[in-house]
PQR file of N, CA, C, O and H, with PARSE charges and radii, in Angstrom:
ATOM      1  N   MET A   1     194.479 187.561 148.209 -0.4000 1.5000
ATOM      2  CA  MET A   1     194.255 186.159 148.750 -0.0000 2.0000
ATOM      3  C   MET A   1     194.329 187.046 150.255  0.5500 1.7000
ATOM      4  O   MET A   1     195.367 187.591 150.628 -0.5500 1.4000
ATOM      5  N   PRO A   2     193.035 187.082 151.037 -0.5600 1.5000
ATOM      6  CA  PRO A   2     193.616 187.973 152.418  0.2800 2.0000
ATOM      7  C   PRO A   2     194.331 187.519 153.224  0.5500 1.7000
ATOM      8  O   PRO A   2     194.111 186.310 153.146 -0.5500 1.4000
ATOM      9  N   LEU A   3     195.279 187.721 154.191 -0.4000 1.5000
ATOM     10  CA  LEU A   3     195.626 186.743 155.200 -0.0000 2.0000
ATOM     11  C   LEU A   3     195.020 187.064 156.692  0.5500 1.7000
ATOM     12  O   LEU A   3     194.628 188.065 157.293 -0.5500 1.4000
ATOM     13  H   LEU A   3     195.458 188.703 154.255  0.4000 1.0000
ATOM     14  N   SER A   4     195.169 185.575 156.973 -0.4000 1.5000
ATOM     15  CA  SER A   4     194.097 185.219 158.252 -0.0000 2.0000
ATOM     16  C   SER A   4     194.649 186.197 159.665  0.5500 1.7000
ATOM     17  O   SER A   4     193.930 186.644 160.559 -0.5500 1.4000
ATOM     18  H   SER A   4     195.487 184.763 156.485  0.4000 1.0000
ATOM     19  N   ASN A   5     196.147 186.345 159.519 -0.4000 1.5000
ATOM     20  CA  ASN A   5     196.811 187.053 160.283 -0.0000 2.0000
ATOM     21  C   ASN A   5     197.113 188.504 160.333  0.5500 1.7000
ATOM     22  O   ASN A   5     197.798 189.155 161.122 -0.5500 1.4000
ATOM     23  H   ASN A   5     196.731 185.982 158.793  0.4000 1.0000
ATOM     24  N   ALA A   6     196.546 188.784 159.470 -0.4000 1.5000
ATOM     25  CA  ALA A   6     196.767 190.603 158.537 -0.0000 2.0000
ATOM     26  C   ALA A   6     197.136 191.498 159.278  0.5500 1.7000
ATOM     27  O   ALA A   6     197.989 192.347 159.019 -0.5500 1.4000
ATOM     28  H   ALA A   6     195.990 188.255 158.829  0.4000 1.0000
ATOM     29  N   THR A   7     196.067 191.289 160.983 -0.4000 1.5000
ATOM     30  CA  THR A   7     195.965 192.569 161.765 -0.0000 2.0000
ATOM     31  C   THR A   7     197.443 192.112 162.475  0.5500 1.7000
ATOM     32  O   THR A   7     198.280 192.994 162.669 -0.5500 1.4000
ATOM     33  H   THR A   7     195.374 190.599 161.193  0.4000 1.0000
ATOM     34  N   ARG A   8     197.786 190.466 162.921 -0.4000 1.5000
ATOM     35  CA  ARG A   8     199.763 190.915 163.348 -0.0000 2.0000
ATOM     36  C   ARG A   8     200.198 191.531 162.869  0.5500 1.7000
ATOM     37  O   ARG A   8     200.744 192.612 163.093 -0.5500 1.4000
ATOM     38  H   ARG A   8     197.106 189.750 162.764  0.4000 1.0000
ATOM     39  N   TRP A   9     199.935 190.594 161.632 -0.4000 1.5000
ATOM     40  CA  TRP A   9     201.204 191.663 160.258 -0.0000 2.0000
ATOM     41  C   TRP A   9     201.277 193.104 160.405  0.5500 1.7000
ATOM     42  O   TRP A   9     202.392 193.524 160.714 -0.5500 1.4000
ATOM     43  H   TRP A   9     199.491 189.717 161.450  0.4000 1.0000
ATOM     44  N   ALA A  10     200.338 193.979 160.254 -0.4000 1.5000
ATOM     45  CA  ALA A  10     199.965 195.417 161.022 -0.0000 2.0000
ATOM     46  C   ALA A  10     200.582 195.658 161.802  0.5500 1.7000
ATOM     47  O   ALA A  10     201.190 196.720 161.666 -0.5500 1.4000
ATOM     48  H   ALA A  10     199.432 193.639 160.003  0.4000 1.0000
ATOM     49  N   GLU A  11     200.753 195.099 162.700 -0.4000 1.5000
ATOM     50  CA  GLU A  11     201.195 195.872 164.507 -0.0000 2.0000
ATOM     51  C   GLU A  11     202.696 195.476 164.004  0.5500 1.7000
ATOM     52  O   GLU A  11     203.315 196.492 163.687 -0.5500 1.4000
ATOM     53  H   GLU A  11     200.260 194.236 162.810  0.4000 1.0000
ATOM     54  N   ILE A  12     203.448 194.278 163.845 -0.4000 1.5000
ATOM     55  CA  ILE A  12     204.516 194.029 163.380 -0.0000 2.0000
ATOM     56  C   ILE A  12     204.851 195.364 162.645  0.5500 1.7000
ATOM     57  O   ILE A  12     205.490 196.249 163.214 -0.5500 1.4000
ATOM     58  H   ILE A  12     202.946 193.453 164.102  0.4000 1.0000
ATOM     59  N   CYS A  13     204.346 195.498 161.209 -0.4000 1.5000
ATOM     60  CA  CYS A  13     204.434 196.572 160.862 -0.0000 2.0000
ATOM     61  C   CYS A  13     205.241 197.541 161.443  0.5500 1.7000
ATOM     62  O   CYS A  13     206.422 197.873 161.545 -0.5500 1.4000
ATOM     63  H   CYS A  13     203.827 194.780 160.747  0.4000 1.0000
ATOM     64  N   GLU A  14     203.872 197.930 161.858 -0.4000 1.5000
ATOM     65  CA  GLU A  14     204.202 199.248 163.218 -0.0000 2.0000
ATOM     66  C   GLU A  14     205.064 199.416 164.045  0.5500 1.7000
ATOM     67  O   GLU A  14     205.683 200.478 164.105 -0.5500 1.4000
ATOM     68  H   GLU A  14     202.912 197.661 161.776  0.4000 1.0000
ATOM     69  N   ILE A  15     205.272 198.479 164.798 -0.4000 1.5000
ATOM     70  CA  ILE A  15     206.588 198.260 165.552 -0.0000 2.0000
ATOM     71  C   ILE A  15     208.199 198.184 165.013  0.5500 1.7000
ATOM     72  O   ILE A  15     209.221 198.495 165.624 -0.5500 1.4000
ATOM     73  H   ILE A  15     204.769 197.616 164.749  0.4000 1.0000
ATOM     74  N   GLN A  16     208.025 197.613 163.531 -0.4000 1.5000
ATOM     75  CA  GLN A  16     209.507 197.803 162.487 -0.0000 2.0000
ATOM     76  C   GLN A  16     209.595 199.753 162.182  0.5500 1.7000
ATOM     77  O   GLN A  16     210.484 200.600 162.267 -0.5500 1.4000
ATOM     78  H   GLN A  16     207.194 197.361 163.034  0.4000 1.0000
ATOM     79  N   THR A  17     208.249 199.750 161.839 -0.4000 1.5000
ATOM     80  CA  THR A  17     208.310 201.240 161.227 -0.0000 2.0000
ATOM     81  C   THR A  17     209.062 202.533 162.345  0.5500 1.7000
ATOM     82  O   THR A  17     210.150 203.108 162.319 -0.5500 1.4000
ATOM     83  H   THR A  17     207.527 199.062 161.770  0.4000 1.0000
ATOM     84  N   SER A  18     208.104 202.593 163.088 -0.4000 1.5000
ATOM     85  CA  SER A  18     208.628 203.523 164.901 -0.0000 2.0000
ATOM     86  C   SER A  18     210.217 202.594 165.238  0.5500 1.7000
ATOM     87  O   SER A  18     211.005 203.342 165.817 -0.5500 1.4000
ATOM     88  H   SER A  18     207.220 202.125 163.109  0.4000 1.0000
ATOM     89  N   LEU A  19     210.588 201.692 165.084 -0.4000 1.5000
ATOM     90  CA  LEU A  19     212.005 201.625 165.401 -0.0000 2.0000
ATOM     91  C   LEU A  19     212.559 201.539 164.239  0.5500 1.7000
ATOM     92  O   LEU A  19     212.809 200.341 164.105 -0.5500 1.4000
ATOM     93  H   LEU A  19     209.948 201.084 164.613  0.4000 1.0000
ATOM     94  N   MET A  20     212.847 202.010 163.459 -0.4000 1.5000
ATOM     95  CA  MET A  20     213.696 202.238 162.080 -0.0000 2.0000
ATOM     96  C   MET A  20     213.518 204.342 161.997  0.5500 1.7000
ATOM     97  O   MET A  20     214.333 205.134 161.524 -0.5500 1.4000
ATOM     98  H   MET A  20     212.644 202.983 163.568  0.4000 1.0000
ATOM     99  N   ARG A  21     212.363 204.592 162.554 -0.4000 1.5000
ATOM    100  CA  ARG A  21     212.389 205.686 162.856 -0.0000 2.0000
ATOM    101  C   ARG A  21     213.558 206.112 163.916  0.5500 1.7000
ATOM    102  O   ARG A  21     214.608 206.697 163.649 -0.5500 1.4000
ATOM    103  H   ARG A  21     211.700 203.948 162.938  0.4000 1.0000
ATOM    104  N   ASP A  22     213.185 205.749 164.942 -0.4000 1.5000
ATOM    105  CA  ASP A  22     213.675 205.889 166.093 -0.0000 2.0000
ATOM    106  C   ASP A  22     215.033 205.837 165.734  0.5500 1.7000
ATOM    107  O   ASP A  22     215.663 206.894 165.771 -0.5500 1.4000
ATOM    108  H   ASP A  22     212.333 205.273 165.158  0.4000 1.0000
ATOM    109  N   LEU A  23     215.601 204.801 165.392 -0.4000 1.5000
ATOM    110  CA  LEU A  23     217.063 204.759 164.705 -0.0000 2.0000
ATOM    111  C   LEU A  23     217.241 205.831 163.703  0.5500 1.7000
ATOM    112  O   LEU A  23     218.404 206.232 163.665 -0.5500 1.4000
ATOM    113  H   LEU A  23     215.089 203.942 165.361  0.4000 1.0000
ATOM    114  N   ALA A  24     216.701 206.220 163.154 -0.4000 1.5000
ATOM    115  CA  ALA A  24     217.355 207.136 162.607 -0.0000 2.0000
ATOM    116  C   ALA A  24     216.978 208.803 163.421  0.5500 1.7000
ATOM    117  O   ALA A  24     217.281 209.823 162.803 -0.5500 1.4000
ATOM    118  H   ALA A  24     215.756 205.893 163.184  0.4000 1.0000
ATOM    119  N   ASN A  25     216.539 208.869 164.343 -0.4000 1.5000
ATOM    120  CA  ASN A  25     216.420 210.540 165.213 -0.0000 2.0000
ATOM    121  C   ASN A  25     218.253 209.443 165.972  0.5500 1.7000
ATOM    122  O   ASN A  25     219.231 210.059 165.551 -0.5500 1.4000
ATOM    123  H   ASN A  25     216.293 208.040 164.845  0.4000 1.0000
ATOM    124  N   GLN A  26     218.523 208.691 166.490 -0.4000 1.5000
ATOM    125  CA  GLN A  26     219.352 207.896 166.932 -0.0000 2.0000
ATOM    126  C   GLN A  26     220.595 208.901 166.149  0.5500 1.7000
ATOM    127  O   GLN A  26     221.141 209.954 166.477 -0.5500 1.4000
ATOM    128  H   GLN A  26     217.729 208.190 166.832  0.4000 1.0000
ATOM    129  N   PHE A  27     220.704 208.064 165.063 -0.4000 1.5000
ATOM    130  CA  PHE A  27     221.997 207.870 164.076 -0.0000 2.0000
ATOM    131  C   PHE A  27     221.217 208.361 162.600  0.5500 1.7000
ATOM    132  O   PHE A  27     220.427 207.834 161.816 -0.5500 1.4000
ATOM    133  H   PHE A  27     220.260 207.208 164.797  0.4000 1.0000
ATOM    134  N   PRO A  28     222.002 209.836 162.720 -0.5600 1.5000
ATOM    135  CA  PRO A  28     221.416 211.230 161.960  0.2800 2.0000
ATOM    136  C   PRO A  28     222.111 210.481 160.054  0.5500 1.7000
ATOM    137  O   PRO A  28     221.598 210.608 158.942 -0.5500 1.4000
ATOM    138  N   GLN A  29     223.281 209.829 160.442 -0.4000 1.5000
ATOM    139  CA  GLN A  29     223.870 210.155 159.264 -0.0000 2.0000
ATOM    140  C   GLN A  29     223.452 208.533 158.564  0.5500 1.7000
ATOM    141  O   GLN A  29     224.234 207.948 157.814 -0.5500 1.4000
ATOM    142  H   GLN A  29     223.698 209.726 161.345  0.4000 1.0000
ATOM    143  N   ARG A  30     222.494 208.131 158.846 -0.4000 1.5000
ATOM    144  CA  ARG A  30     221.771 206.410 158.413 -0.0000 2.0000
ATOM    145  C   ARG A  30     220.783 206.972 158.724  0.5500 1.7000
ATOM    146  O   ARG A  30     220.175 206.414 159.638 -0.5500 1.4000
ATOM    147  H   ARG A  30     221.858 208.606 159.454  0.4000 1.0000
ATOM    148  N   SER A  31     220.166 208.239 158.184 -0.4000 1.5000
ATOM    149  CA  SER A  31     218.339 208.531 158.628 -0.0000 2.0000
ATOM    150  C   SER A  31     218.012 208.549 156.998  0.5500 1.7000
ATOM    151  O   SER A  31     216.814 208.596 156.719 -0.5500 1.4000
ATOM    152  H   SER A  31     220.660 208.692 157.442  0.4000 1.0000
ATOM    153  N   GLU A  32     218.953 208.517 155.897 -0.4000 1.5000
ATOM    154  CA  GLU A  32     218.027 208.112 154.282 -0.0000 2.0000
ATOM    155  C   GLU A  32     218.078 206.417 154.763  0.5500 1.7000
ATOM    156  O   GLU A  32     216.950 206.031 155.069 -0.5500 1.4000
ATOM    157  H   GLU A  32     219.926 208.478 156.124  0.4000 1.0000
ATOM    158  N   GLN A  33     219.064 205.423 154.878 -0.4000 1.5000
ATOM    159  CA  GLN A  33     218.735 204.139 155.134 -0.0000 2.0000
ATOM    160  C   GLN A  33     217.565 203.713 155.405  0.5500 1.7000
ATOM    161  O   GLN A  33     216.887 202.873 154.813 -0.5500 1.4000
ATOM    162  H   GLN A  33     219.980 205.736 154.629  0.4000 1.0000
ATOM    163  N   LEU A  34     217.238 204.622 156.781 -0.4000 1.5000
ATOM    164  CA  LEU A  34     216.651 203.927 158.077 -0.0000 2.0000
ATOM    165  C   LEU A  34     215.157 204.634 157.374  0.5500 1.7000
ATOM    166  O   LEU A  34     214.090 204.088 157.652 -0.5500 1.4000
ATOM    167  H   LEU A  34     217.789 205.304 157.261  0.4000 1.0000
ATOM    168  N   GLN A  35     215.167 205.406 156.803 -0.4000 1.5000
ATOM    169  CA  GLN A  35     213.476 205.947 156.568 -0.0000 2.0000
ATOM    170  C   GLN A  35     213.341 205.059 155.498  0.5500 1.7000
ATOM    171  O   GLN A  35     212.458 204.250 155.783 -0.5500 1.4000
ATOM    172  H   GLN A  35     216.035 205.849 156.578  0.4000 1.0000
ATOM    173  N   ARG A  36     213.901 204.808 154.201 -0.4000 1.5000
ATOM    174  CA  ARG A  36     213.830 203.513 153.512 -0.0000 2.0000
ATOM    175  C   ARG A  36     213.619 202.643 153.817  0.5500 1.7000
ATOM    176  O   ARG A  36     212.784 202.047 153.136 -0.5500 1.4000
ATOM    177  H   ARG A  36     214.618 205.466 153.969  0.4000 1.0000
ATOM    178  N   LEU A  37     214.201 201.906 155.057 -0.4000 1.5000
ATOM    179  CA  LEU A  37     213.698 200.466 155.615 -0.0000 2.0000
ATOM    180  C   LEU A  37     211.927 201.109 156.660  0.5500 1.7000
ATOM    181  O   LEU A  37     211.341 200.111 157.079 -0.5500 1.4000
ATOM    182  H   LEU A  37     214.879 202.390 155.610  0.4000 1.0000
ATOM    183  N   ALA A  38     211.362 202.119 156.944 -0.4000 1.5000
ATOM    184  CA  ALA A  38     210.548 202.303 157.648 -0.0000 2.0000
ATOM    185  C   ALA A  38     209.837 202.284 156.425  0.5500 1.7000
ATOM    186  O   ALA A  38     208.934 201.448 156.425 -0.5500 1.4000
ATOM    187  H   ALA A  38     211.839 202.930 156.604  0.4000 1.0000
ATOM    188  N   ASP A  39     209.972 203.032 155.234 -0.4000 1.5000
ATOM    189  CA  ASP A  39     208.714 202.735 154.073 -0.0000 2.0000
ATOM    190  C   ASP A  39     208.467 201.628 153.584  0.5500 1.7000
ATOM    191  O   ASP A  39     207.649 201.183 152.779 -0.5500 1.4000
ATOM    192  H   ASP A  39     210.706 203.712 155.234  0.4000 1.0000
ATOM    193  N   GLY A  40     209.543 201.121 154.369 -0.4000 1.5000
ATOM    194  CA  GLY A  40     209.845 199.286 153.173 -0.0000 2.0000
ATOM    195  C   GLY A  40     208.670 198.970 154.063  0.5500 1.7000
ATOM    196  O   GLY A  40     207.603 198.763 153.485 -0.5500 1.4000
ATOM    197  H   GLY A  40     210.207 201.483 155.023  0.4000 1.0000
ATOM    198  N   TRP A  41     208.705 198.881 155.760 -0.4000 1.5000
ATOM    199  CA  TRP A  41     207.765 198.227 156.582 -0.0000 2.0000
ATOM    200  C   TRP A  41     206.404 198.248 155.954  0.5500 1.7000
ATOM    201  O   TRP A  41     205.742 197.254 155.658 -0.5500 1.4000
ATOM    202  H   TRP A  41     209.572 199.049 156.229  0.4000 1.0000
ATOM    203  N   GLN A  42     205.951 199.940 155.730 -0.4000 1.5000
ATOM    204  CA  GLN A  42     204.904 200.436 155.720 -0.0000 2.0000
ATOM    205  C   GLN A  42     204.248 200.089 154.581  0.5500 1.7000
ATOM    206  O   GLN A  42     203.062 200.414 154.519 -0.5500 1.4000
ATOM    207  H   GLN A  42     206.489 200.748 155.971  0.4000 1.0000
ATOM    208  N   GLY A  43     204.952 199.244 153.248 -0.4000 1.5000
ATOM    209  CA  GLY A  43     204.291 199.020 152.571 -0.0000 2.0000
ATOM    210  C   GLY A  43     203.682 197.552 152.456  0.5500 1.7000
ATOM    211  O   GLY A  43     202.616 197.252 151.919 -0.5500 1.4000
ATOM    212  H   GLY A  43     205.915 198.980 153.298  0.4000 1.0000
ATOM    213  N   VAL A  44     204.652 196.653 153.119 -0.4000 1.5000
ATOM    214  CA  VAL A  44     204.341 195.386 154.266 -0.0000 2.0000
ATOM    215  C   VAL A  44     203.206 195.691 154.899  0.5500 1.7000
ATOM    216  O   VAL A  44     202.399 194.769 155.020 -0.5500 1.4000
ATOM    217  H   VAL A  44     205.518 196.897 153.555  0.4000 1.0000
ATOM    218  N   LYS A  45     202.907 196.807 155.365 -0.4000 1.5000
ATOM    219  CA  LYS A  45     201.788 196.657 156.535 -0.0000 2.0000
ATOM    220  C   LYS A  45     200.794 197.204 155.141  0.5500 1.7000
ATOM    221  O   LYS A  45     199.682 197.285 155.664 -0.5500 1.4000
ATOM    222  H   LYS A  45     203.563 197.556 155.266  0.4000 1.0000
ATOM    223  N   LYS A  46     200.647 197.557 153.869 -0.4000 1.5000
ATOM    224  CA  LYS A  46     199.624 197.731 153.248 -0.0000 2.0000
ATOM    225  C   LYS A  46     199.371 197.020 152.478  0.5500 1.7000
ATOM    226  O   LYS A  46     198.248 196.974 151.977 -0.5500 1.4000
ATOM    227  H   LYS A  46     201.550 197.492 153.444  0.4000 1.0000
ATOM    228  N   GLN A  47     200.434 196.172 152.114 -0.4000 1.5000
ATOM    229  CA  GLN A  47     199.987 194.470 151.301 -0.0000 2.0000
ATOM    230  C   GLN A  47     199.329 193.253 151.917  0.5500 1.7000
ATOM    231  O   GLN A  47     198.683 192.415 151.289 -0.5500 1.4000
ATOM    232  H   GLN A  47     201.347 196.209 152.521  0.4000 1.0000
ATOM    233  N   ALA A  48     199.710 193.256 154.000 -0.4000 1.5000
ATOM    234  CA  ALA A  48     199.176 192.639 154.820 -0.0000 2.0000
ATOM    235  C   ALA A  48     197.493 193.290 155.023  0.5500 1.7000
ATOM    236  O   ALA A  48     196.584 192.462 155.087 -0.5500 1.4000
ATOM    237  H   ALA A  48     200.235 193.937 154.510  0.4000 1.0000
ATOM    238  N   GLN A  49     197.215 194.529 155.101 -0.4000 1.5000
ATOM    239  CA  GLN A  49     195.758 194.979 154.760 -0.0000 2.0000
ATOM    240  C   GLN A  49     195.301 194.951 153.457  0.5500 1.7000
ATOM    241  O   GLN A  49     194.140 195.353 153.374 -0.5500 1.4000
ATOM    242  H   GLN A  49     197.954 195.201 155.048  0.4000 1.0000
ATOM    243  N   GLY A  50     195.803 194.618 152.407 -0.4000 1.5000
ATOM    244  CA  GLY A  50     194.842 194.204 150.510 -0.0000 2.0000
ATOM    245  C   GLY A  50     194.788 195.488 150.607  0.5500 1.7000
ATOM    246  O   GLY A  50     193.635 195.920 150.645 -0.5500 1.4000
ATOM    247  H   GLY A  50     196.746 194.292 152.474  0.4000 1.0000
ATOM    248  N   GLN A  51     195.601 196.250 150.659 -0.4000 1.5000
ATOM    249  CA  GLN A  51     195.770 198.088 149.830 -0.0000 2.0000
ATOM    250  C   GLN A  51     196.968 197.731 148.795  0.5500 1.7000
ATOM    251  O   GLN A  51     198.034 197.167 149.041 -0.5500 1.4000
ATOM    252  H   GLN A  51     196.537 195.900 150.629  0.4000 1.0000
ATOM    253  N   PRO A  52     196.489 198.210 147.607 -0.5600 1.5000
ATOM    254  CA  PRO A  52     197.282 198.620 146.725  0.2800 2.0000
ATOM    255  C   PRO A  52     198.903 199.484 147.083  0.5500 1.7000
ATOM    256  O   PRO A  52     199.302 200.133 148.050 -0.5500 1.4000
ATOM    257  N   LEU A  53     199.302 199.226 146.225 -0.4000 1.5000
ATOM    258  CA  LEU A  53     200.738 199.693 146.863 -0.0000 2.0000
ATOM    259  C   LEU A  53     201.337 200.879 145.016  0.5500 1.7000
ATOM    260  O   LEU A  53     201.634 200.548 143.869 -0.5500 1.4000
ATOM    261  H   LEU A  53     198.978 198.699 145.439  0.4000 1.0000
ATOM    262  N   ALA A  54     201.244 202.038 145.650 -0.4000 1.5000
ATOM    263  CA  ALA A  54     201.045 203.037 144.556 -0.0000 2.0000
ATOM    264  C   ALA A  54     202.970 203.419 144.545  0.5500 1.7000
ATOM    265  O   ALA A  54     203.601 203.702 145.563 -0.5500 1.4000
ATOM    266  H   ALA A  54     201.003 202.308 146.582  0.4000 1.0000
ATOM    267  N   GLY A  55     203.388 203.352 143.564 -0.4000 1.5000
ATOM    268  CA  GLY A  55     204.665 203.941 143.669 -0.0000 2.0000
ATOM    269  C   GLY A  55     205.699 202.679 143.500  0.5500 1.7000
ATOM    270  O   GLY A  55     206.793 202.771 142.943 -0.5500 1.4000
ATOM    271  H   GLY A  55     202.876 203.122 142.736  0.4000 1.0000
ATOM    272  N   LEU A  56     205.188 201.546 144.050 -0.4000 1.5000
ATOM    273  CA  LEU A  56     206.352 200.808 143.932 -0.0000 2.0000
ATOM    274  C   LEU A  56     207.350 200.305 143.045  0.5500 1.7000
ATOM    275  O   LEU A  56     206.988 199.728 142.020 -0.5500 1.4000
ATOM    276  H   LEU A  56     204.300 201.472 144.503  0.4000 1.0000
ATOM    277  N   THR A  57     208.482 200.440 143.291 -0.4000 1.5000
ATOM    278  CA  THR A  57     209.576 200.319 142.233 -0.0000 2.0000
ATOM    279  C   THR A  57     210.438 198.820 142.643  0.5500 1.7000
ATOM    280  O   THR A  57     210.435 198.227 143.721 -0.5500 1.4000
ATOM    281  H   THR A  57     208.776 200.909 144.123  0.4000 1.0000
ATOM    282  N   THR A  58     210.948 198.571 141.735 -0.4000 1.5000
ATOM    283  CA  THR A  58     212.005 198.003 141.889 -0.0000 2.0000
ATOM    284  C   THR A  58     213.841 198.574 141.729  0.5500 1.7000
ATOM    285  O   THR A  58     213.829 199.783 141.495 -0.5500 1.4000
ATOM    286  H   THR A  58     210.951 199.053 140.859  0.4000 1.0000
ATOM    287  N   LYS A  59     215.015 198.131 141.784 -0.4000 1.5000
ATOM    288  CA  LYS A  59     216.023 198.779 141.841 -0.0000 2.0000
ATOM    289  C   LYS A  59     217.036 197.138 141.461  0.5500 1.7000
ATOM    290  O   LYS A  59     218.264 197.173 141.387 -0.5500 1.4000
ATOM    291  H   LYS A  59     215.025 197.149 141.974  0.4000 1.0000
TER
END
């Protein structure tokens, strides 16, 4: 089911992704964890846009 506010969700996800990547540059010791968070936000963006999630795994 498509989201009526999918465009706004995509914008929010881009902001969050950018923030996580900036933080990863500022805190290299947390780079791996922050990259995973950034990847997660990209996954949320794809879901909001109705795109399939390739390689989705749960732990």
